[in-house]
C-alpha positions in Angstrom: 0.3 31.0 -46.2 0.8 28.7 -43.2 4.4 28.0 -42.3 5.8 25.2 -40.2 9.3 24.0 -39.5 10.7 20.7 -40.8 13.9 19.0 -41.5 14.1 19.6 -45.2 16.4 16.9 -46.5 14.3 15.9 -49.5 17.0 17.6 -51.6 19.4 15.0 -50.6 17.2 12.3 -52.1 16.6 14.3 -55.2 20.5 14.5 -55.6 20.7 10.7 -55.1 18.0 10.2 -57.7 19.9 12.4 -60.2 22.9 10.1 -59.8 20.8 7.3 -61.4 22.5 4.0 -61.3 25.5 5.0 -59.1 24.8 2.3 -56.7 28.4 2.3 -55.6 28.2 6.0 -54.5 25.0 5.2 -52.5 26.6 2.3 -50.7 29.7 4.0 -49.7 28.8 7.7 -49.4 25.1 8.4 -49.1 24.5 5.3 -47.0 26.4 7.0 -44.2 24.7 10.3 -44.4 24.5 12.2 -41.2 26.1 9.4 -39.2 23.3 6.9 -40.0 23.8 3.8 -42.1 20.9 2.6 -44.5 20.5 -0.4 -46.6 18.4 1.4 -48.9 16.9 4.8 -49.5 13.4 3.9 -48.3 15.0 3.2 -44.9 15.9 6.9 -44.8 12.3 8.0 -44.9 11.8 7.8 -41.1 15.2 9.6 -40.6 14.0 12.5 -42.8 10.8 12.8 -40.7 10.7 16.5 -39.6 11.2 16.0 -35.9 13.8 17.3 -33.5 17.2 15.4 -33.8 17.6 15.7 -30.1 14.3 14.0 -29.3 14.5 10.8 -27.4 11.9 8.3 -26.3 12.2 6.0 -23.3 11.2 2.4 -24.2 10.7 -0.6 -22.1 10.9 -4.3 -22.9 7.5 -5.9 -23.4 8.0 -8.5 -20.8 8.9 -5.9 -18.3 5.8 -3.7 -19.1 3.5 -6.7 -18.5 5.2 -7.5 -15.3 5.0 -4.1 -13.6 1.4 -4.5 -12.2 1.6 -3.3 -8.5 -2.1 -2.7 -7.7 -1.2 0.7 -6.7 -4.4 2.2 -7.8 -6.4 0.1 -5.3 -3.6 -0.9 -2.8 -4.1 -0.4 1.0 -1.7 -1.0 4.0 -2.6 -3.9 6.2 -1.4 -5.8 9.2 -1.8 -9.5 10.2 -3.8 -10.0 13.3 -5.8 -12.8 14.9 -9.5 -13.1 14.3 -10.2 -11.9 17.9 -8.6 -9.6 20.4 -9.5 -8.6 23.9 -8.9 -5.4 25.8 -7.2 -5.2 29.1 -8.3 -2.4 31.5 -6.9 -1.3 34.8 -8.5 0.1 37.9 -8.1 3.9 37.5 -8.4 4.3 41.4 -5.2 2.4 42.0 -1.6 3.2 41.3 0.3 1.1 38.8 3.5 -0.2 40.1 5.0 -1.9 37.0 4.0 -2.9 33.4 5.6 -6.3 33.0 5.3 -6.7 29.2 6.0 -4.7 26.1 4.2 -4.3 22.8 4.9 -7.3 20.6 5.6 -9.7 23.5 4.0 -13.1 23.4 2.1 -14.0 26.6 0.6 -17.1 28.1 -2.8 -17.5 29.9 -2.5 -16.4 33.5 0.8 -14.5 33.0 1.0 -11.2 35.0 0.8 -8.1 32.8 0.6 -5.2 35.2 1.1 -4.8 38.9 -0.4 -2.3 41.3 1.2 -0.5 44.2 -0.1 -2.5 47.2 1.8 -0.7 49.9 -1.2 1.4 51.1 -3.4 -1.7 51.0 -0.9 -3.6 53.2 -1.0 -0.7 55.8 -4.7 -0.7 55.8 -4.8 -4.5 56.5 -2.4 -4.0 59.4 -4.5 -1.2 60.8 -7.7 -3.3 60.4 -6.1 -6.4 62.2 -5.2 -4.1 65.2 -8.8 -3.0 65.3 -9.9 -6.6 65.2 -7.6 -7.5 68.1 -9.0 -4.6 70.1 -12.6 -5.7 69.3 -11.8 -9.2 70.4 -10.4 -8.0 73.6 -13.6 -6.0 74.3 -15.6 -9.0 73.7 -13.5 -11.1 76.1 -13.9 -8.4 78.8 -17.5 -8.3 78.3 -17.8 -12.0 78.6 -15.7 -12.0 81.7 -17.8 -9.3 83.2 -21.1 -11.3 82.4 -19.5 -14.3 84.2 -18.9 -12.2 87.4 -22.4 -10.7 87.3 -23.9 -14.2 86.9 -22.0 -15.4 89.9 -23.2 -12.4 92.0 -26.7 -13.1 90.8 -26.5 -16.6 92.0 -25.6 -15.6 95.5 -27.9 -12.6 96.2 -31.4 -12.9 97.7 -32.3 -9.4 97.3 -34.9 -8.8 94.7 -33.7 -5.3 93.7 -30.1 -6.5 93.5 -31.2 -9.3 91.3 -33.0 -6.9 89.0 -29.9 -4.7 88.7 -27.6 -7.6 88.1 -29.9 -9.0 85.4 -30.2 -5.7 83.6 -26.4 -5.2 83.6 -25.9 -8.7 82.2 -28.4 -8.1 79.4 -26.6 -4.8 78.6 -23.2 -6.6 78.3 -24.8 -9.2 76.2 -26.1 -6.5 73.9 -22.7 -4.9 73.7 -21.1 -8.3 72.8 -23.6 -8.7 70.0 -22.8 -5.2 68.5 -19.1 -5.7 69.0 -19.3 -9.1 67.3 -21.1 -7.4 64.3 -18.4 -4.8 64.1 -15.8 -7.7 64.2 -17.5 -9.5 61.4 -17.5 -6.2 59.3 -13.8 -5.6 60.1 -12.9 -9.1 59.1 -14.7 -8.7 55.8 -12.9 -5.5 55.2 -9.5 -7.3 55.9 -10.6 -10.1 53.5 -11.4 -7.6 50.8 -8.1 -5.8 51.3 -6.2 -9.0 51.2 -8.0 -10.0 48.1 -7.0 -6.7 46.5 -3.4 -7.3 47.5 -3.5 -10.7 45.9 -5.0 -9.2 42.8 -2.5 -6.5 42.6 -1.3 -8.1 39.3 -3.5 -8.0 36.1 -3.1 -11.4 34.3 -3.7 -12.3 30.7 -7.0 -14.2 30.2 -5.7 -16.0 27.1 -2.5 -16.6 25.2 -1.6 -14.1 22.5 0.5 -11.2 21.5 0.5 -7.7 23.1 -0.7 -5.5 20.2 -0.5 -2.0 21.9 -0.2 -0.4 25.4 -1.9 3.0 26.1 -0.7 4.1 29.6 -2.6 7.2 29.5 -5.8 5.6 28.1 -5.4 7.3 24.8 -4.1 5.9 21.5 -1.6 7.5 19.1 -4.4 9.5 17.4 -5.7 10.9 20.6 -8.7 8.6 20.8 -10.0 6.9 24.0 -8.5 3.4 24.1 -8.1 0.5 26.3 -5.0 0.4 28.5 -3.8 -2.8 26.6 -4.9 -4.9 23.7 -3.9 -8.5 23.2 -4.3 -10.4 20.0 -5.5 -13.9 20.9 -3.9 -16.9 19.2 -5.9 -18.5 16.5 -6.8 -17.9 12.8 -5.3 -14.9 11.3 -7.0 -12.1 9.5 -5.8 -8.9 7.9 -6.8 -5.5 9.2 -6.7 -2.5 6.7 -8.0 1.0 6.7 -9.4 3.3 4.1 -10.1 7.1 4.2 -13.5 8.6 3.8 -12.9 9.7 0.3 -12.3 6.2 -1.0 -14.5 4.2 1.3 -16.9 3.7 -1.6 -14.2 1.7 -3.4 -14.4 -1.3 -1.2 -17.4 -3.7 -0.7 -17.9 -6.5 1.6 -17.6 -9.8 -0.1 -15.0 -8.5 -2.6 -12.1 -10.9 -3.4 -8.6 -9.5 -2.4 -5.0 -10.2 -2.9 -2.6 -9.9 0.0 0.9 -9.1 -1.1 4.1 -9.2 0.8 5.9 -5.9 1.3 9.2 -7.6 1.1 8.7 -10.0 -1.7 6.3 -8.6 -4.3 5.6 -12.2 -5.8 4.5 -13.6 -2.5 0.7 -13.4 -2.3 -2.3 -14.7 -0.4 -5.9 -14.9 -1.3 -8.8 -13.6 0.8 -12.3 -11.9 1.0 -13.1 -8.4 2.4 -15.3 -9.7 5.2 -16.2 -6.5 7.1 -16.1 -2.8 6.6 -16.5 -1.1 10.0 -17.9 2.3 9.5 -19.0 2.6 13.1 -15.5 2.6 14.6 -13.9 5.7 13.0 -10.1 6.2 13.2 -8.8 9.7 13.1 -5.4 10.3 11.3 -3.8 13.6 12.0 -0.9 14.0 9.7 1.0 16.7 7.7 0.0 16.1 4.0 1.5 19.3 2.6 4.3 19.3 0.2 7.6 20.1 2.0 6.0 20.1 5.4 3.7 22.6 7.2 2.9 23.8 10.6 -0.7 22.8 10.3 -1.9 19.2 10.2 -4.8 17.8 8.2 -7.2 15.5 9.9 -8.8 12.7 7.9 -11.2 10.0 8.9 -10.4 6.4 8.3 -12.5 3.3 8.5 -11.0 -0.1 9.4 -11.8 -3.2 7.2 -11.0 -6.9 7.7 -10.0 -9.6 5.3 -10.6 -13.3 5.9 -7.8 -15.4 4.4 -8.1 -18.7 2.4 -4.9 -19.7 3.9 -2.5 -17.9 6.3 0.4 -20.3 5.7 3.7 -18.2 5.7 2.2 -15.1 7.4 3.4 -13.9 10.7 1.3 -12.2 13.5 2.0 -8.4 13.3 3.4 -8.6 9.7 2.7 -5.6 7.6 1.3 -6.4 4.1 -0.4 -4.7 1.1 -4.1 -5.3 0.4 -5.3 -5.2 -3.3 -8.7 -5.7 -4.8 -8.5 -8.9 -6.8 -8.8 -8.0 -10.5 -7.3 -11.1 -11.9 -3.8 -9.7 -11.6 -2.4 -13.0 -10.3 -3.9 -15.1 -13.1 -1.3 -16.4 -15.5 -2.3 -16.4 -19.2 -0.9 -18.2 -22.1 0.6 -16.1 -25.0 1.4 -12.3 -25.0 -1.0 -9.9 -23.4 -0.5 -6.2 -23.6 -2.4 -3.3 -21.9 -4.9 -1.8 -24.2 -3.4 1.7 -23.6 -0.4 0.8 -25.6 -2.5 -0.2 -28.6 -3.2 2.4 -31.3 -5.5 2.1 -34.4 -5.3 4.1 -37.7 -6.7 3.6 -41.2 -4.1 0.9 -41.9 -4.6 -1.2 -38.8 -3.7 -1.7 -35.2 -0.1 -0.9 -34.1 2.2 -0.1 -31.1 5.1 2.3 -31.0 8.1 0.0 -30.9 11.9 0.3 -31.3 13.4 -1.1 -34.4 16.9 -2.7 -34.9 18.4 0.7 -35.3 17.0 2.0 -32.0 14.5 4.2 -33.9 10.8 4.5 -33.2 8.4 2.8 -35.7 4.8 1.9 -36.0 4.7 -1.9 -35.4 1.4 -3.3 -36.7 0.1 -6.2 -34.7 -2.7 -8.7 -35.0 -5.0 -8.7 -31.9 -6.7 -11.7 -30.3 -9.1 -11.7 -27.3 -9.6 -8.7 -25.0 -9.7 -9.1 -21.2 -12.2 -6.4 -20.0 -11.3 -6.7 -16.3 -7.6 -6.1 -16.8 -7.9 -4.1 -20.0 -5.5 -6.3 -22.0 -5.3 -7.4 -25.5 -4.0 -10.7 -26.7 -1.2 -10.1 -29.3 -1.1 -12.9 -31.8 1.6 -11.7 -34.0 3.8 -8.6 -34.8 5.2 -8.3 -31.3 7.4 -10.4 -28.9 8.2 -10.2 -25.3 11.7 -9.2 -26.2 10.7 -6.1 -28.1 10.8 -2.6 -26.7 7.8 -0.3 -26.8 6.7 3.0 -25.4 3.4 4.5 -24.4 1.7 6.3 -27.4 1.7 9.8 -26.2 0.8 12.7 -28.5 3.4 13.8 -30.9 5.3 10.7 -31.4 6.7 10.2 -34.9 8.6 7.4 -36.7 12.4 7.8 -36.7 12.9 9.4 -33.2 15.7 7.8 -31.2 14.8 5.4 -28.6 16.6 4.8 -25.3 16.3 2.3 -22.4 17.7 4.7 -19.8 15.1 7.3 -18.8 17.8 9.7 -17.6 18.7 10.2 -21.3 15.4 11.7 -22.2 15.1 15.6 -22.4 11.7 16.2 -21.2 12.0 20.0 -21.9 12.1 19.3 -25.6 9.2 20.4 -27.9 8.2 16.7 -28.1 7.1 16.7 -24.4 5.9 20.2 -24.3 3.4 20.5 -27.2 1.1 23.4 -27.1 0.0 23.3 -30.7 2.0 26.4 -31.8 5.5 25.9 -30.7 7.9 25.6 -33.6 10.8 23.2 -33.9 14.4 24.2 -33.7 15.4 23.7 -37.4 15.7 26.6 -39.8 13.7 25.1 -42.7 10.1 26.0 -43.5 7.5 24.8 -46.1 4.3 26.0 -47.2 1.6 23.4 -46.2 -0.8 24.3 -49.1 1.9 23.9 -51.6 2.9 20.5 -50.1 -0.8 19.3 -50.2 -0.8 20.2 -54.0 2.5 18.7 -54.9 3.2 15.8 -52.4 1.4 13.2 -50.3 1.4 14.8 -46.9 0.3 13.4 -43.5 -0.2 16.3 -41.2 -0.8 14.1 -38.2 2.5 12.4 -38.5 4.3 15.5 -39.8 5.8 13.5 -42.7 5.8 14.2 -46.4 7.2 12.6 -49.6 7.1 12.9 -53.3 5.4 9.8 -54.9 7.4 10.2 -58.1 10.6 10.5 -56.1 9.7 7.3 -54.3 9.4 5.5 -57.6 12.7 6.7 -58.5 14.2 5.5 -55.2 12.9 2.0 -56.0 14.8 2.1 -59.2 17.9 3.2 -57.4 17.6 0.4 -54.9 17.2 -2.1 -57.7 20.3 -0.8 -59.4 22.1 -0.9 -56.0 21.1 -4.6 -55.6 22.3 -5.4 -59.1 25.6 -3.7 -58.4 26.1 -5.7 -55.2 25.4 -8.9 -57.1 28.0 -8.0 -59.8 30.5 -7.1 -57.1 30.0 -10.6 -55.5 30.5 -12.3 -58.9 33.8 -10.3 -59.4 35.0 -11.4 -55.9 34.3 -15.1 -56.7 
């Protein structure tokens, strides 16, 4: 025969039934049995349910349950940035003297961002100017020589001397032309050097905010990056990122909700405008529990959200990005997640705490069903002030309910069901015998004698009459 542990308190009820009309005894003795008070014997049925007296179930207020949506299942980190940004690059052949701004600084158009070390250029300019001076002296000397030769040429009558003087004059003129060319080249070199000196400061092309500075040309993840990135002033957008395992969950054109990280109730609306699968971001982080010497590298893709309105957002502000599933829509009436709703042969119910802080099946009337959010409209049977629990396997009527999760013993059999574990009480019953002699519900682990219940109703009636008689005597 199959054996199973239960709290075998039916004998108590049988004793009460044997007492017949002793309603006085029930009210003042049996009514306080085992530390519990009952208005009638039928209310003792859940208490006689064969569960563990140490079992406790955590319950939450309905109003709280329906306001705990966080979007955690489809929530991503994001940051507020401008619609456009531009990169500031530096001349790798030059030495940087000073970086004049920091990340997060607001800059104006034309403002200096970086200065180069111009000391070497200045020395080159000085050297070039000395060379120009020397060239000019050579030209002057050649011109003076030509003047003397021309004077000699005008005075001589000898044809051979005239030929020699003329040849020497032409040679000096050619020398002057070559020297003037060198002079022009040297002046261009000086002009270029002086321009480099003037451009020894990199300036901002537009007003904006310095987003990041990568002095070594690499970002924090080791990827090649611009020396500096500046977010331009203008319309804001939200930049998020998603890993390669979940990239299929986002689609361009999807409505999204932007939620403040500081105030969960502050939100903005937008649309996922772009998923950038070409610009891959590498994320090297330690994802192991408790830390590890090895890092796990994952691929992430940036995506961008266009906002309906950016009022109240700050540039660089960190936010949450949630796919818009209607979580911000306010509905009239009471709506409850479908996972809390259970159906049996009697009807539809939720597990709720009664006025004695005991769990009971609270039958409710359902209205509409919201497929997107998975919520039922509750027309009757439940209020926002009631306390309910999620319908896990093994729940039974009569178990104690608590609102402090720390009071729950999660090591109890209720939370560790393997189908064979026995309860702690020392009472057993034969299931085949119970099926013959009692109405027995194996699923709820509860049984009762139908004839005994009829006797209970009789006792309750007698109790009610006794109370009325006592009231008349007092009057």
